[in-house]
Backbone bond lengths (Angstrom), bond angles and torsions (degrees), N, CA, C in turn:
res aa  C-N    CA-C-N  psi(-1)  N-CA   C-N-CA  omega(-1)  CA-C   N-CA-C  phi
1 X - - - 1.461 - - 1.500 108.64 -
2 X 1.247 112.69 140.54 1.574 122.76 173.21 1.471 102.70 -113.85
3 X 1.355 119.49 101.32 1.491 123.67 178.20 1.383 114.36 -104.11
4 X 1.336 115.31 140.61 1.460 123.87 179.64 1.483 115.19 -130.46
5 X 1.280 119.59 137.88 1.420 124.97 -171.62 1.582 112.38 -99.08
6 X 1.253 118.98 -158.90 1.503 125.02 -162.78 1.471 112.16 -59.84
7 X 1.314 112.84 145.08 1.498 123.21 171.90 1.575 114.59 72.21
8 X 1.378 114.13 -6.95 1.506 113.76 -179.60 1.539 110.28 -79.21
9 X 1.235 117.35 -10.71 1.495 123.21 169.69 1.564 110.31 -63.88
10 X 1.365 117.71 -16.59 1.376 121.13 -176.64 1.616 108.36 -101.20
11 X 1.218 120.12 13.38 1.477 121.25 173.81 1.451 111.99 -51.09
12 X 1.409 115.54 136.42 1.434 118.38 -178.32 1.522 112.08 99.13
13 X 1.312 113.77 -26.96 1.506 120.87 179.00 1.497 111.66 -117.00
14 X 1.355 117.17 -29.99 1.468 121.40 -174.99 1.444 112.92 -89.98
15 X 1.342 121.39 111.36 1.425 125.71 -179.81 1.512 116.27 40.77
16 X 1.251 113.65 65.05 1.521 118.94 -178.68 1.448 115.47 -57.17
17 X 1.378 115.73 -24.65 1.492 120.02 171.21 1.412 114.46 -59.89
18 X 1.247 120.26 -26.76 1.531 125.96 -178.05 1.545 109.93 -103.30
19 X 1.315 113.22 -49.06 1.490 118.63 -173.85 1.532 120.91 -101.56
20 X 1.377 114.86 0.87 1.412 123.15 177.25 1.618 112.93 78.31
21 X 1.330 112.90 -172.90 1.493 117.91 -173.25 1.478 107.87 -106.72
22 X 1.253 124.64 -3.21 1.527 123.32 178.83 1.531 106.59 -64.87
23 X 1.297 114.91 130.65 1.496 118.97 172.38 1.468 110.27 -80.63
24 X 1.406 116.22 163.55 1.447 121.13 173.29 1.444 113.44 -59.57
25 X 1.241 122.83 -37.43 1.560 120.61 174.86 1.531 112.48 -65.31
26 X 1.363 116.29 -36.17 1.418 116.10 175.57 1.435 111.97 -65.19
27 X 1.321 117.71 -45.21 1.445 127.42 -179.94 1.485 106.30 -56.39
28 X 1.320 121.10 -50.25 1.407 122.14 177.97 1.527 115.29 -52.62
29 X 1.313 112.53 -47.79 1.482 116.73 175.57 1.463 118.96 -58.06
30 X 1.413 112.56 -42.29 1.368 118.74 174.14 1.471 116.07 -64.16
31 X 1.380 118.35 -38.31 1.441 120.55 176.06 1.589 112.80 -66.07
32 X 1.237 113.17 -37.89 1.478 121.72 -179.52 1.591 103.23 -60.92
33 X 1.317 117.49 -55.67 1.429 125.33 -177.10 1.581 114.07 -60.37
34 X 1.346 115.60 -45.20 1.434 119.71 178.37 1.553 107.26 -67.21
35 X 1.331 117.25 -40.15 1.479 119.55 -179.82 1.522 111.24 -59.75
36 X 1.320 115.13 -44.72 1.487 123.47 178.96 1.502 110.18 -54.70
37 X 1.296 116.21 -44.88 1.392 124.94 -177.74 1.495 112.81 -65.76
38 X 1.345 117.75 -25.45 1.440 124.06 175.57 1.535 113.30 -96.13
39 X 1.305 120.07 -2.54 1.385 125.06 179.17 1.530 110.52 84.17
40 X 1.272 111.53 25.72 1.558 117.26 177.89 1.584 112.35 -111.82
41 X 1.210 116.46 136.15 1.584 122.41 172.79 1.445 103.85 -90.13
42 X 1.353 116.40 112.75 1.492 120.31 -179.75 1.532 112.16 -95.07
43 X 1.343 114.79 129.72 1.435 125.77 172.37 1.469 103.51 -109.70
44 X 1.391 119.89 103.71 1.419 129.92 -175.02 1.518 110.50 -99.48
45 X 1.358 115.33 125.47 1.533 119.67 -178.67 1.466 108.52 -136.56
46 X 1.279 116.67 154.04 1.541 126.88 173.66 1.458 106.82 -139.91
47 X 1.393 113.75 140.22 1.489 118.79 178.14 1.500 108.79 -144.83
48 X 1.342 120.61 151.68 1.413 124.35 163.87 1.489 112.40 -101.46
49 X 1.264 118.15 10.48 1.474 122.69 -174.81 1.466 108.02 -121.76
50 X 1.457 110.31 114.31 1.479 119.15 -176.31 1.499 114.17 -52.25
51 X 1.266 113.65 -46.90 1.514 117.43 -176.77 1.503 114.63 -60.92
52 X 1.294 115.37 -32.14 1.549 121.98 174.50 1.477 108.73 -64.96
53 X 1.349 116.64 -47.37 1.508 116.35 179.58 1.561 111.30 -62.97
54 X 1.329 117.21 -36.49 1.480 122.02 178.16 1.564 109.72 -61.33
55 X 1.348 111.50 -44.19 1.486 118.08 179.88 1.585 108.82 -60.83
56 X 1.216 118.57 -41.17 1.535 124.11 179.93 1.502 109.30 -65.50
57 X 1.440 114.69 -42.37 1.487 116.69 -177.91 1.665 105.89 -68.35
58 X 1.284 114.56 -39.63 1.468 117.27 178.45 1.532 111.27 -58.00
59 X 1.392 115.55 -44.51 1.421 122.72 177.65 1.566 110.68 -60.83
60 X 1.297 115.56 -44.71 1.458 118.31 176.12 1.545 111.86 -60.83
61 X 1.334 119.56 -36.38 1.402 124.15 176.38 1.439 111.67 -62.78
62 X 1.320 113.93 -48.79 1.502 121.72 -173.62 1.562 109.86 -69.21
63 X 1.320 117.62 -29.25 1.478 121.42 -175.77 1.538 109.35 -98.29
64 X 1.382 118.68 -11.00 1.477 117.69 178.93 1.531 111.64 77.10
65 X 1.350 115.16 26.44 1.443 119.02 -177.47 1.521 111.40 -92.37
66 X 1.381 117.03 136.79 1.404 121.61 178.21 1.611 109.68 -73.13
67 X 1.265 114.36 158.07 1.550 121.43 -172.17 1.474 111.09 -135.91
68 X 1.348 116.24 133.79 1.366 125.06 156.04 1.554 109.69 -98.13
69 X 1.335 119.46 125.64 1.487 119.79 -171.79 1.522 108.57 -128.11
70 X 1.289 114.80 124.67 1.491 119.93 160.35 1.518 105.91 -115.66
71 X 1.186 115.03 96.46 1.509 124.04 -176.04 1.551 112.94 -81.60
72 X 1.321 115.28 -4.03 1.498 121.35 171.99 1.546 104.35 59.31
73 X 1.338 114.32 -138.26 1.461 118.62 -171.61 1.513 113.11 -61.80
74 X 1.313 115.88 -30.07 1.516 117.38 178.28 1.558 110.69 -63.27
75 X 1.319 120.02 -17.85 1.413 121.59 177.11 1.561 113.00 -53.87
76 X 1.321 116.64 -33.97 1.357 122.47 -170.86 1.472 118.88 -94.04
77 X 1.243 119.37 -6.60 1.480 120.86 178.83 1.541 120.75 -151.52
78 X 1.263 115.84 -0.20 1.440 119.00 -170.34 1.624 111.11 -90.32
79 X 1.297 109.52 98.13 1.577 113.82 179.09 1.516 110.45 -66.68
80 X 1.273 118.52 -27.12 1.427 123.26 174.38 1.506 111.07 -63.54
81 X 1.347 116.79 -42.53 1.464 127.24 175.04 1.541 110.54 -61.12
82 X 1.339 120.18 -45.24 1.365 128.19 171.42 1.491 114.21 -49.34
83 X 1.301 112.63 -53.72 1.494 119.94 176.03 1.459 116.25 -61.43
84 X 1.343 119.44 -42.24 1.361 123.00 178.49 1.547 114.84 -65.70
85 X 1.308 113.98 -39.55 1.513 120.42 173.17 1.499 113.08 -66.68
86 X 1.370 116.85 -28.03 1.511 121.98 175.93 1.473 111.51 -67.18
87 X 1.279 120.96 -23.61 1.466 125.72 -177.47 1.476 114.52 -82.08
88 X 1.385 116.26 -17.00 1.450 118.24 -177.03 1.497 112.09 -65.11
89 X 1.317 119.31 140.68 1.458 123.41 -177.93 1.585 105.59 -107.29
90 X 1.316 122.01 -26.02 1.445 124.86 179.97 1.558 103.56 -95.68
91 X 1.325 118.37 163.39 1.449 125.19 -172.90 1.589 111.68 -60.83
92 X 1.245 114.24 146.21 1.448 125.12 174.51 1.569 111.93 -122.28
93 X 1.336 117.11 124.19 1.357 120.63 175.68 1.483 110.36 -113.31
94 X 1.361 114.24 127.28 1.500 120.83 -178.25 1.510 108.91 -86.81
95 X 1.358 124.64 136.47 1.411 123.42 -179.10 1.514 105.81 -135.73
96 X 1.347 117.66 149.74 1.537 123.49 179.21 1.562 98.91 -149.38
97 X 1.384 110.33 136.41 1.518 119.43 176.97 1.529 108.81 -65.66
98 X 1.340 114.16 -51.20 1.436 118.12 177.15 1.514 107.50 -94.02
99 X 1.287 118.89 177.28 1.415 121.30 176.21 1.623 110.32 -103.17
100 X 1.350 111.40 100.08 1.480 116.22 -173.65 1.504 112.00 -49.06
101 X 1.319 117.26 -41.25 1.469 119.85 -176.46 1.526 116.88 -65.74
102 X 1.331 114.14 -13.57 1.484 122.65 173.32 1.508 116.20 -98.47
103 X 1.302 113.79 -4.67 1.560 116.95 -177.18 1.518 106.60 -79.70
104 X 1.356 111.96 156.03 1.484 109.21 -173.40 1.493 115.90 -83.44
105 X 1.364 116.71 -9.38 1.491 119.05 173.92 1.481 110.01 -80.75
106 X 1.298 115.79 119.20 1.408 119.94 -175.29 1.515 116.31 -62.57
107 X 1.362 115.28 -28.37 1.426 118.15 -179.41 1.499 111.93 -61.46
108 X 1.370 116.54 -20.61 1.469 117.66 -179.81 1.523 114.38 -82.13
109 X 1.299 116.35 -0.89 1.477 118.89 -172.31 1.500 110.13 -87.13
110 X 1.218 121.39 -4.95 1.547 121.44 174.13 1.556 111.18 -118.62
111 X 1.311 115.73 154.89 1.438 122.07 -178.05 1.544 108.28 -135.39
112 X 1.366 115.96 136.21 1.400 121.08 173.96 1.529 110.10 -90.39
113 X 1.380 118.77 -2.02 1.397 125.45 -174.83 1.527 110.24 -95.54
114 X 1.314 117.25 -42.97 1.416 127.13 178.27 1.527 116.96 -37.59
115 X 1.349 120.32 -49.42 1.401 117.24 -178.74 1.494 118.76 -60.57
116 X 1.388 113.01 -14.42 1.395 117.92 -178.24 1.478 116.17 -106.00
117 X 1.357 116.30 -1.45 1.451 129.06 -168.14 1.557 108.50 -92.93
118 X 1.295 117.10 141.52 1.427 121.41 174.25 1.508 109.83 -85.18
119 X 1.357 115.38 -18.66 1.481 120.74 176.02 1.510 108.14 -165.35
120 X 1.399 115.82 152.10 1.416 124.55 -177.68 1.534 104.46 -119.98
121 X 1.278 121.82 131.12 1.471 126.23 178.26 1.523 102.78 -124.40
122 X 1.353 114.38 115.56 1.488 121.51 -176.81 1.449 112.13 -138.41
123 X 1.275 119.99 142.02 1.511 125.79 169.57 1.535 111.42 87.01
124 X 1.178 119.07 12.66 1.484 120.90 -175.62 1.507 113.15 -104.59
125 X 1.417 120.00 10.92 1.402 124.83 -177.02 1.545 108.81 66.10
126 X 1.327 111.96 -156.07 1.467 119.45 -179.60 1.560 111.12 -58.46
127 X 1.355 114.20 -32.56 1.518 115.96 -178.52 1.474 112.16 -61.32
128 X 1.312 117.15 -20.47 1.437 119.08 175.65 1.499 115.99 -58.06
129 X 1.300 116.90 -24.92 1.422 122.36 179.35 1.651 108.82 -72.57
130 X 1.391 110.13 -38.78 1.593 110.77 173.54 1.478 110.69 -64.49
131 X 1.404 116.54 -39.07 1.435 118.29 178.49 1.483 111.68 -63.67
132 X 1.309 121.63 -44.37 1.359 126.45 176.37 1.528 116.52 -59.53
133 X 1.357 112.67 -36.88 1.520 116.28 176.50 1.561 106.61 -72.09
134 X 1.361 123.29 -37.32 1.361 124.25 175.17 1.588 109.99 -61.51
135 X 1.311 119.96 -43.96 1.398 121.32 176.39 1.505 112.78 -60.58
136 X 1.297 115.69 -40.27 1.496 120.55 178.62 1.518 110.52 -66.59
137 X 1.250 114.06 -42.74 1.579 117.05 179.57 1.595 105.38 -63.40
138 X 1.172 120.99 -39.42 1.411 119.69 -177.68 1.543 114.19 -73.19
139 X 1.312 117.07 -22.09 1.389 124.32 -178.19 1.498 112.49 -85.73
140 X 1.347 117.67 -22.21 1.500 119.42 -176.27 1.574 110.31 -94.87
């Protein structure tokens, strides 16, 4: 599963100077293609609703599916997300288009996902998803 949190559905329109011009639909196709090249079947999803993301993580935990996760803003404060990630039995790779640790907003400098991740890929733009899928493929 490649899971994406709030506002990522606006990729290509939202702050292109930070997040680039690739749309969410284009990113989905790239992830499917990159995954195929690594022998992975990618199920790509995006939501602006925290409970929905938690349901998907619970499903991944129940099914033993590995996850690439860009939880966006929830990365920095959602203890429910922390708990859901802690239930995963297959590898989790955290990905961010920008590098939150280099952003001026201090709240972005911490992650509730990182303690559960086998790798973190941040600051490589959209290509970070390819790198995250490679990390995931290497971990399974």
